[in-house]
N, C-alpha and C positions, 0 to 999 in steps of 0.2 A: 570427449567429455564436454558437457554443456558449459561448464565454467570456463574452460579454455576458449570455446567458441564465442561466448559473450565477451570475454576480455579482449579478444582479438578485434572485435567490432566496436566496442565502446570508445567514444572520443572524449579525451580530457580537454576541458576548456578552462584555461587559467584565468583567475581574477573575475569569475562570474558566479554569483551576481554582484560580488564586491571584491575588492583586492584581498588576496590571501586565500581565497576559496578556489579549489580545483573542482569544477563541476563535471560530474560523470554524465555525459550526454548519450541517451539511449536512442536518439533518432536514427543513427545509422543502422540499428537493428531493424527498424521498421521498413527499411528498403530491401530486406531479405525475407520473403514470405516463408521459405523453408525453415529458417532459423526461428521465426516467430512461431511456427507450428511446433518445433522442437521445444521451445521455451514453455509453451502452453502445456504440452504433454508432460514435461519434466515437473512443472509446478503441480499438475494434477496427480502425478505419481507420489510426490512428496506429501500431499495432503490426503491420500487415500485412506489413511487410518482415522481421520477426523470425521465426526458426524456434523457436517456443515449444512445449515438451513439456508443461509444467505451469504453472498459475498458483497462487501462494501469496498468500493474503490475510492481512493482519495484523489481529488482534482490535482492536476489533470492527467498526469502520466499514469496514475493508478487506474484510470479508466481503460487504458489500452489493453493490458493483459488481464485486468480484473473482469471485464465483460467476457473476453474470450474464455477465461477460466470458468466463469459461471456457466457459460454455454456448454463447455466440456463436461462439467460436473452435473448439469441439469438442475441448477438452482437459480433463484432470482439474483439480480444485480441491483445494488443501491448506490447511487452516486453521493459522495460526501464532497460538498463544494465550498468554495470561498463565499463569504457573505455577499448576499444580494443577487445570487445567480439562480436560485431555485424559485419557481413560480407559486408554490403553495405555501401554507403555513409551515414554519420551521422552528427548530430549536437551535441554539448557538453555543459554541464553546470557543473562548479566546485562549491564546497561548503565545509563548515567546519562541522565536526562532534564534538560531545562532547569528542571524543578521537582521533582526527586527522583531515585529510581532504581527499576528494575524488572527483571523476568526474563521472558523469552519461552521457550516450548518448542514442540517439534513432535514428532510420533510418530517413532520411530527408523526406521520403514520408509516415511516420507513420500515420499522421492525415491529413485530408482535412480541408481547411479553414472553420471555423464555426462549426466544429463537436463538440459535447458535450461529454467531456471525464470525466469518473470517474477514479480516481487514487486509486489503492488498494495496501496495504502493510500489513504485518502481525502485525506490532506494530508501534504506534506513541509515540515517546519519545519527544525530543525537537523540532522536525519538520524540521530539516535541510535538510534531504534527500528528504522529500516530497515537500518542497519548491523548491528544485532544479528540481525535476520532474515536478512541476507545471510550472516553467520557461521554460522548454523544450516544454511543451504543448503550451504555449503562443507564443514561438518563431515560431511555425508552424501555427500560427493564428487560433488555436483551443481554445476552452473554457473549463476551469475546472468547471464541473457542481457539483462535490462533491468528497468526500473521504470515503473510508471504510477501517476499520482495525479490526482484531480480538481483539487486545489488545490496550488500551490507558493508558499510564502512566500519569494520570491527573495531578499529582503533578509537572510535568516538563513543563506544560503549552504549549505544542505543538499546541493545537487547536488554540490558539491566533494567532500564526504565519500563520495559514492556512486561517483564516477568511478573509484575504485580497483577496484571490482567490475565496472562496466559503464559505457560511454559512452552507452548508450541509456536516456535519462531523459525520460519524457513526462509532460506535465500539460495539463489543459484550461483552467485559469484561473490566471494568475500575478498575485501581488500584490507 
């Protein structure tokens, strides 16, 4: 089962990025190409029923499987980045994290009006970053059709915050 494979490889890092947080490190997964392929296939299978026009990946770990998933599904990939990282005209959305605040941005021509966008990231915690990404999609008159994550920290209730945008919330490993 893919959840068991992921949980066997994930590394817990205590007190990162600040004391009291246990960071779920996916970098050991990246050393296993076969597991990476299985993850991409499993995500694609979960999303098969959705009509996805574009996949948006959130910086930076959302790029890793977001791009692979977009290639698997034959749809474009759009990076959603931290402020100051994109070279063209952008729109921005600020938000609060459990350990600070940040701003995301996307190119102003990233989505066409009405496009159905799947947002991908490595992990869903409280949902603040993903809500900000969802607001960016909506600012460009596109629609959030769903979400995919490698990991969901269910005890932090991030899914509840996302349901106002889409009921389609997928993850491969829940904690």
